[in-house]
Every structure is written in C-alpha cells, then in structure tokens.
C-alpha positions, 0 to 999 in steps of 0.5 A: 459487485454485490457485497456487504462491506465493512471498513475498520479504520479510515486513515490515509490508506483506509480512505484510499481503499474505500475510494477504490471499493466504491467503484464496484460496491454500492455505497449503501452496502458499505459501513465504516468505523474509526477510532476518531468519531468526528473524522469517521463521520466526516469521511462517511459523509464525504463518500456517502457511506454509513458511519457506525460508532462500534466496530462490531456494528460495522462487521455484523452481517458483512461479507467482507471486512477490511481491517485498516488500523495500525499494526499495534491495534490489530489484535484488539480489533480482532478480539472485538469483532471475532464474536460477530463475524459470520462464517462466510466472511472474507477478512482483508488486512492492510496492516503492515507486517501482520501475517495472515497466520496471526490474524487466523489465530485470533479468529475462532472460525476458519475464515479466509484472510487476505494480507495486502501491502498497498503504498501511498500512491494508491491515494491517487489511483497510481499505487501498487497493492500486493496480495497474499492468501491465508491458509483458507483463501482460494483464488476466487477470494483473491479475485474478489479482493483484486476487484475491490482494490482495482481503483488503487492502481496495480494489484499483484499477487505474491506468496506471503513469504515475499511480503517483507521484500514487497514492503521494502520496495513498493511499501517504503519505495515512495519515500526513496523516490521522494528523497531523490526528488528532493535531492534533484531539486536541491541540486537544481537550486545549487545550479542557479535555478529557483526552488520552484522551477527546480522542484517542478523539473525534478518532480516531472522528470521522475514521474515521466521516467517512471511512466516511460519505464512502465510503458516501454517494457525495456530494462532500465539499463537499456533506457538509461543507455538511450539517454547516455551519449558517449562522453556526454553529461549523463555519462558523467552524472551516472559515473558520479552516482557510482562513485558516491555509492548511490546504487549500494545505498539504495540496495542497503536501504531496501535491505534495512526496510526488509529486515525491519519488516521481518523484525516487526512480524516476529515481535508479534510472536513474543 
C-alpha cells in the first residue's frame, strides 16, 4: 500500500498500530511524533521510521494521519495540525470516547474521519479494533483503515452509536479477563497449588477456552455444557458462580463502563 502516513503519539496502542501499518506501508513513508521526544526517537529507531519533533511536520503532505494521543489532548493536537492538513487526508483517531463529530468540528476541511476502538491484545496481534465512519467517510476509506490495522488482529465495523458498548466490552474487556485469571489463580493457591503453577493453569485455561470459543462457532452455553457432566465438579462450580451473582456482576461492569464512555463523550460538548 503506497500511503504517506503520520502517527501522532507512540504510546502502547500507538506503537501497536505502528507495528501493524508497517506490514503494508513502507517505513520510509511513515513519520511519527510524540510529546516525549526521547521515547519517540527510540521507537522510531526501533521500527525504522522517521522521527520528527513537531506534529505539523509529521502531518504535512500525509495521506493518512493517525491520532493516538490521550483523549484530553485531542483538541489541542487538532488545532495544531489543522492548518497543514491536505484536502484529501484521511484522519484516523484511536482516542477513546472521542466522537467523529468532535474531530470534524475542529477541522476546517470536510475530510474523512474514522474512529477506532482497539484493545490491548492488539499489541501482540490478537486484539479487536472496531471502526466507525464519520460523515465524510466512504467504504473505501474503511477498507483502507482495515488494511492498515490488519496486523492488530480482528477488525470490525459498527455504527458509531455502538462505540460506547464496544468500549465497554472489547475495550475494557481484557481487564475483566485479567481479573478472572487472577481470581482463578488465587483459588488454585487456596487449593494447595504453588502460585506459579496456579497462575500458569489459569492463564492457559482462559487463553485456550477463548481460542476454542472463537474457533468452534458454538454458543458459549453449548461449550459450557460439554464440560459439565451431570452431578460433576463443573456443575457444582457453575452453580456457585450463579449463587454469587458473577453473571450479574459482569453485566453490571459492562454497563458501568458503557455509561462512563457516554459520560466522557458528553463532557466534550460542555
């Protein structure tokens, strides 16, 4: 893919996106900038791309501009780069909770904007990145972004109205899974296992179960029943989960995260 690309922000997710786009874009066509010059130079050297001191220098003449800064910094970055954006530029934002309308309102030209919600497993190519188009975005723009993000894992498209729910599930979801791994490991220690053994068992079991669910195409209830022998250990364990309200707790956690995402988006309008 021939595309002059600028990446603003090389944090954890920004670097994951950088790693992905370098599978389809020549490193010589990639410029990065970051508010931490020493960090930015190190990451540029590690990936063989060009480091620049100023955001405006990074985006000048770029075909694609990826904004990977913290949400609180997006408005300032857009104000800085808007005067030098070309008329055909494609702007991609991975800043959590920032609507495409907010970005469009800060840019003078009616450029296409794509909002992306990635998650942390994208750093190992096993993530989910969910895209939503802005008002000037076409299917070809989404196809282009999907190709750029293909190295992060699965890439999905949803209406932007679904992004708060996406954030609550796939964006925040890895934290819930890590929470479960920690709880399983702790239970193993209580059962007499060494902490190292318990943690490896918990981690490998969650990873394997997730891979099985993805590969099988079966509903998780069906997969759960395949593990559950009548009057067996698994049935007893699942019953205890229900008695302690684990399902309700997970639903409540996702709803709380979704509500917080909505709140963060609305705060931009104030």
